C-alpha positions, -999 to 999 in steps of 0.1 A, spaced: -276 -211 241 -280 -171 250 -288 -162 287 -327 -153 277 -329 -186 267 -314 -202 294 -332 -177 319 -369 -194 305 -357 -226 303 -343 -223 341 -379 -209 349 -397 -240 333 -375 -265 350 -384 -251 387 -423 -250 376 -426 -284 368 -403 -295 397 -428 -273 424 -455 -289 408 -441 -325 417 -426 -320 450 -469 -302 454 -487 -332 444 -459 -353 463 -468 -338 493 -508 -336 488 -503 -370 483 -483 -383 517 -501 -358 537 -537 -373 530 -527 -409 533 -513 -394 569 -548 -383 576 -563 -411 567 -543 -446 579 -530 -422 612 -560 -422 626 -574 -454 609 -549 -474 626 -537 -456 655 -504 -441 664 -475 -466 654 -438 -472 641 -451 -468 603 -466 -438 611 -436 -423 617 -424 -432 583 -457 -412 572 -447 -382 590 -412 -379 578 -423 -385 541 -453 -356 547 -420 -332 563 -395 -340 540 -421 -333 502 -440 -305 522 -409 -292 530 -390 -294 497 -422 -284 481 -417 -252 497 -381 -243 490 -392 -254 447 -416 -224 454 -397 -203 474 -366 -207 446 -391 -199 416 -405 -168 430 -369 -157 432 -363 -161 399 -391 -156 384 -386 -119 402 -351 -115 385 -358 -95 357 -356 -112 319 -324 -112 303 -325 -93 271 -332 -107 238 -303 -114 213 -300 -98 182 -305 -121 152 -269 -116 135 -252 -115 168 -268 -152 175 -256 -167 138 -221 -150 143 -220 -174 181 -234 -201 173 -208 -203 141 -180 -194 165 -190 -222 184 -190 -245 154 -160 -236 145 -141 -249 176 -155 -278 179 -148 -283 138 -109 -271 154 -105 -297 173 -113 -326 151 -87 -343 132 -76 -318 101 -103 -301 112 -86 -265 116 -66 -263 80 -108 -274 64 -118 -242 85 -93 -214 69 -96 -235 38 -130 -223 42 -123 -190 51 -99 -182 20 -128 -196 -3 -153 -171 11 -131 -144 10 -122 -147 -25 -156 -150 -35 -162 -121 -16 -136 -100 -34 -148 -116 -72 -142 -95 -103 -126 -63 -79 -91 -52 -89 -81 -66 -52 -80 -101 -66 -45 -104 -84 -27 -86 -42 -51 -103 -26 -38 -140 -45 -6 -124 -37 -19 -122 5 -32 -162 3 8 -172 -10 20 -159 17 0 -166 44 2 -206 33 43 -198 34 35 -184 64 17 -217 78 47 -241 70 70 -215 88 51 -209 118 60 -242 137 101 -233 133 96 -201 141 99 -203 182 121 -179 209 118 -144 194 100 -150 168 64 -164 184 51 -125 190 62 -116 148 41 -149 142 12 -133 168 18 -99 147 17 -109 112 -17 -130 124 -32 -98 126 -16 -82 99 -37 -106 77 -68 -102 93 -67 -64 92 -58 -66 52 -83 -93 47 -109 -68 60 -99 -38 37 -97 -61 12 -136 -67 10 -138 -34 22 -123 -17 -12 -143 -46 -25 -175 -29 -12 -168 4 -26 -156 -3 -62 -185 -21 -68 -209 14 -56 -185 31 -89 -205 27 -116 -238 38 -99 -217 68 -89 -199 80 -120 -203 117 -108 -186 111 -72 -146 122 -83 -143 119 -39 -156 81 -37 -135 75 -71 -100 95 -54 -113 72 -17 -111 38 -36 -77 46 -55 -58 51 -16 -78 22 -4 -61 4 -27 -25 12 -26 -28 17 13 -37 -27 7 -10 -27 -23 11 -18 6 7 -41 32 5 -72 12 40 -63 0 50 -55 32 34 -88 47 49 -107 18 84 -91 37 76 -101 67 73 -143 55 99 -132 36 127 -125 68 102 -150 93 119 -180 63 159 -164 67 149 -167 98 138 -204 94 171 -206 74 195 -194 95 183 -205 129 192 -242 110 223 -236 97 234 -231 136 219 -257 151 230 -280 121 246 -308 134 283 -316 116 296 -344 138 260 -364 122 279 -361 90 313 -365 105 308 -400 118 291 -411 86 323 -402 64 339 -423 88 319 -449 88 325 -445 49 356 -450 53 360 -472 75 334 -496 52 357 -491 20 390 -503 39 373 -537 49 359 -543 17 398 -541 1 405 -556 28 381 -586 22 391 -580 -14 431 -585 -11 424 -618 12 396 -630 -14 426 -629 -46 456 -642 -20 431 -673 -15 422 -681 -53 459 -678 -62 470 -706 -36 441 -728 -49 452 -725 -85 468 -760 -88 510 -762 -99 518 -768 -136 486 -753 -147 487 -736 -183 474 -703 -165 499 -705 -144 532 -710 -165 548 -675 -159 542 -677 -119 559 -711 -117 586 -701 -140 
């Protein structure tokens, strides 16, 4: 809700409240004017007097608030394009709080951006930018400490590159309509070169982020767990060999003397 709509809604609410309290004040005042002389003064008349005075005071303050608010200038009407952008931003903020909402919104924005540059020379570099951005999203959770600022700079650079790509695609759609303007074609070529170079620099940043994650993993790797697993494996193998030897000895002790299979042993 914009400020102008909020202003007029508040004015209508105050007007309705002032009218309602005016009706109540008139009702209690008329009842007091009739009942007090009819029965004479008594303790019930204090209730009628209190109700009349309270509703009259509230009526006065409601009309006073209404006059004060109505004296203020109404806010300027909001531009429809800006209002639509604000509405989309609010809806996006609500959807981003839902499980999986942020990823769905990001994918929707990528699809919309791809549709705006469809059929232009920007598409190959744009697809490279998409792959690099998705790779960086997977690495962002592991880029802590001094690398967090690089993630913010990468997000800003990605938005700038996408805006530049959409601008190049818009200029390229005009080129067939102005074949006799070499300056426009030259400007388009320069913009496209800047875009391709920017995508390459962004890919280099993503590669550096991957290298940071890899080196950070090597430094923080816990080698003691590997050594403990090796020791446990050796221990289990030793126990298994001991059990195998005990089983062989027990089987040999159970074989009776003079058994055909033990001639060589009893000789």
